[in-house]
N, C-alpha and C positions, 0 to 999 in steps of 0.2 A: 503494500499499499505507501501512497505515494502522499505530501502531502503540496497541494493548491496555494500559494501562497496572491495575494490579490492586489495589485498597487494603484492608487497610491495610498489606499488605507494600510495596507500590513496584512489585513486579516489574512488567518489561517482556516484551511478548512481540511479535512482527509477527505483522500479521495478514494472511488472505488469504481472499480473494471468495466467498461461500458457508459459511463454514465458520464455524459455531455459537458462540455465547460460553463454552459449557458445555467446548466440545470444547479452545478456546482455555486458558482456565481449565486447562484439567487437562496439559496442554501445558506449560503454564508452572510446574508441577510443584504446585499448591496445592491443597491439600484442600479437597476440597466436593461437599457432596450429588447424589445422582443417584438414586432409589431406582426410576427408574421408564424407565430407558433412553430418555431423551430424548422420551418420548411424550405430557408436557404433564400427566398422567397424576396427580401426587403435590405435586409442591411446593416438592421439596425444594430446587431450587435457584435460590431466586428471592434476585435480587439486585437491588440500586440503580444505574442507569445516571446516572452522575455527567455524564458528558460524551460527547459526539460520538455523538445521537439521530440524526443526519442517515446517517451511516453503519450503523446498524439497522437492519434489518426492522423491519416496523411494526408493533402489533399483533395476532395473528387473532384470531376469537373463539373457538377452543380455549382459547388462552392466556390471552384477557381473562375468562373463565369459574372458570378453575382460579384467578387471580388474585382470583376475588370471592369465594373459599370462605379468604386466606390471613389469621390477624392480623398488623397494623401496615403493610399494602402503604398505598403511598402512590403518589405524582403519576410517581415515579423507579421506582417497581418492574417489574421482568422476571423472568420463568424465563430463564434461562443456554440452556436447550436449548432454546429455542425462538426468539434474538433470533439472527438471522446478520446475520454483516455483510456489508455493501452498496455501500459509501462509502471516501472517503480520510478521511473526517476521524479524527483521534485520539479514541481512544474511552478511557473511563474507568469504570473501574465498585467497587461496593465492595461485598465478602463478607459477609453478614451474620453476626455470632457463634455463629450455632450451626452456621451451615454452614462456617463455615473453625475451628470449633477453640478459636475465643477464650472 
């Protein structure tokens, strides 16, 4: 089991294999937009995966297509609804300003 650290708040939560980062972020009590109920349709749950890439599922075609439509996407960009925990390495994500209410 790995630990998910959520920035900028620094909150942590234990992960479970198969859970999406969106589920875990919400379970930790963080505010994150998710307009399409986790279907990679809106891009509102865009986050930066700062650490733990080996413990998260690879980007699929649907997620990649949606990321291509979002301004500000970088090499660490993921949709929290599509990134699922697959390993034991600790994970750190950064919530973006518009998503975290900053």
